[in-house]
C-alpha positions in Angstrom: -1.2 -93.8 -16.1 1.7 -92.5 -18.1 5.4 -94.0 -17.4 6.3 -91.0 -16.1 3.7 -90.7 -13.7 3.9 -94.1 -12.9 7.6 -93.6 -12.2 6.8 -90.6 -10.1 4.8 -92.2 -8.3 6.6 -95.7 -7.5 9.0 -93.6 -6.6 7.3 -91.4 -3.9 6.1 -95.3 -2.5 9.6 -96.3 -2.5 10.6 -93.1 -0.6 8.1 -94.1 2.1 8.9 -97.4 2.4 13.1 -96.0 2.8 12.3 -94.2 5.6 10.0 -96.9 7.0 12.9 -99.2 7.2 15.2 -96.3 8.4 12.6 -95.6 11.3 12.4 -99.6 12.7 16.2 -100.0 12.4 16.7 -97.6 15.5 17.5 -98.1 18.7 14.7 -96.4 19.8 12.5 -98.2 17.6 13.6 -101.4 18.9 13.9 -100.6 23.0 10.8 -98.4 23.2 7.9 -100.2 21.9 5.8 -97.5 23.2 7.2 -94.9 20.7 6.2 -97.1 17.7 2.6 -95.7 17.1 4.1 -92.5 17.5 6.7 -93.2 14.6 4.2 -94.4 12.2 2.2 -91.6 12.8 5.3 -89.3 12.4 5.4 -91.0 8.9 2.1 -91.1 8.1 2.0 -87.3 8.6 4.8 -86.6 6.6 3.7 -88.2 3.7 0.8 -86.1 3.6 2.2 -82.4 4.2 5.1 -84.2 1.1 1.3 -84.3 -0.9 -0.1 -81.5 0.6 3.0 -78.9 -0.1 4.6 -80.8 -2.9 2.2 -82.1 -5.0 -1.1 -80.7 -4.9 -0.5 -76.9 -5.2 -0.9 -75.7 -8.6 1.2 -72.5 -10.2 -1.2 -71.7 -12.7 -3.9 -71.1 -10.1 -2.2 -70.8 -6.9 -4.1 -70.3 -3.2 -2.8 -70.7 -0.1 -2.9 -74.0 1.4 -3.6 -73.8 5.5 -4.9 -76.8 6.4 -2.2 -79.2 5.4 0.7 -77.0 6.3 1.8 -77.3 9.9 -1.1 -77.2 10.9 -0.8 -77.7 15.4 -2.8 -81.0 15.1 -2.5 -82.6 11.9 0.6 -81.9 10.4 3.1 -80.1 12.5 6.1 -82.8 13.1 6.8 -81.0 16.1 7.8 -77.7 14.2 5.1 -75.6 14.5 4.1 -72.6 17.0 0.8 -72.3 18.2 0.5 -68.8 17.9 0.9 -68.7 13.9 -1.1 -69.9 11.6 0.5 -71.2 8.7 0.2 -71.4 5.0 2.2 -72.5 2.0 2.1 -71.6 -1.8 4.2 -73.0 -4.4 4.8 -69.9 -7.4 6.7 -70.1 -10.7 9.3 -68.2 -11.2 8.5 -67.7 -14.8 5.4 -66.0 -14.2 3.8 -62.7 -12.5 1.6 -62.9 -9.8 -0.1 -60.1 -7.9 -1.5 -60.0 -4.1 -3.9 -58.1 -3.4 -6.5 -57.9 -0.3 -6.5 -56.5 3.6 -4.1 -57.6 6.1 -7.1 -57.3 9.0 -6.2 -57.9 12.0 -3.2 -59.5 11.2 -0.2 -58.4 13.2 2.3 -60.2 11.8 2.3 -61.7 8.0 5.8 -63.3 7.0 5.9 -64.5 3.5 9.5 -66.7 3.6 10.3 -67.5 -0.1 12.9 -70.2 -1.1 14.1 -71.1 -4.6 12.4 -74.9 -4.7 9.8 -77.2 -2.4 11.1 -78.2 0.8 13.8 -81.0 1.0 15.4 -80.3 -2.8 19.0 -80.3 -2.5 19.3 -76.9 -4.6 16.5 -75.1 -2.2 18.0 -71.7 -1.0 15.6 -69.0 0.4 15.6 -65.8 -2.1 13.7 -63.4 1.1 11.3 -62.6 3.9 9.0 -60.5 3.9 6.6 -59.4 6.3 3.4 -57.9 4.9 2.5 -55.8 7.4 5.6 -53.4 6.5 4.8 -53.5 2.9 0.7 -52.5 3.7 -1.0 -49.3 3.2 -1.9 -47.2 6.5 -5.3 -48.8 5.8 -3.7 -52.6 5.7 -4.4 -53.0 2.2 -1.6 -54.7 0.1 -1.0 -55.2 -3.9 2.4 -57.0 -4.0 3.5 -57.9 -7.6 5.3 -61.7 -7.1 7.6 -62.6 -9.9 11.1 -63.9 -11.0 12.3 -60.4 -12.2 10.6 -57.2 -11.7 8.4 -55.7 -14.5 9.3 -53.2 -16.5 7.8 -49.5 -15.2 6.8 -50.9 -11.8 9.8 -49.3 -9.6 7.4 -48.1 -6.9 5.5 -51.2 -6.9 5.7 -53.6 -3.7 7.5 -56.8 -5.1 8.1 -60.0 -3.7 11.5 -61.6 -5.7 10.8 -65.6 -6.9 13.9 -67.5 -8.3 13.2 -67.2 -12.0 14.4 -70.6 -13.3 12.5 -72.6 -11.1 9.2 -73.5 -11.6 7.9 -74.6 -8.0 9.1 -71.4 -5.6 8.3 -72.3 -2.1 6.5 -69.8 -0.1 6.0 -70.5 3.8 3.3 -67.9 5.3 3.6 -67.4 9.1 0.8 -65.3 10.4 0.0 -64.1 13.8 -3.6 -62.3 14.7 -3.6 -59.0 16.6 -6.0 -60.5 19.6 -9.1 -61.9 20.3 -11.6 -60.5 21.5 -15.1 -61.0 22.5 -18.4 -59.4 22.8 -19.5 -61.2 25.6 -18.1 -60.2 29.5 -18.0 -63.3 32.0 -18.9 -62.6 35.4 -16.7 -61.8 38.3 
């Protein structure tokens, strides 16, 4: 392991230990033993989410990470809405990406762009985009995503990134239109 990687991993471990010490020092932790299991579970959940949201994603081959980002039963920290499906993606502001596909039954498809990963001291919101408003009448999307609008693509839908940030954090929230069943229940 290189010195840089070793130091980064040591910092990650030290941050976890620091947060654990802070949790254990609270009055609630010492006064209510029945809350201790949840306190440790929340710490493990936050650590898992930090890995999934800030370390695992790759900007050279981005993909939506859905299972580790605000999943109702495993990665929520009490923040998610049960009606939404979440995903995250990290994108490099120096690169240009193209999102092409079909929205299907999504009623709402929000992309909230932040200049840095969550928790970064310089993180700021860059923009909010509802793909259902950008999509064509048939639900098709073809969107450029970059730090600066590429020349000659003025009519192309565009999602702006922070050009100087190698780790723009995009939080995706989706709601399906409805769920139907082909099998009817008896009255």
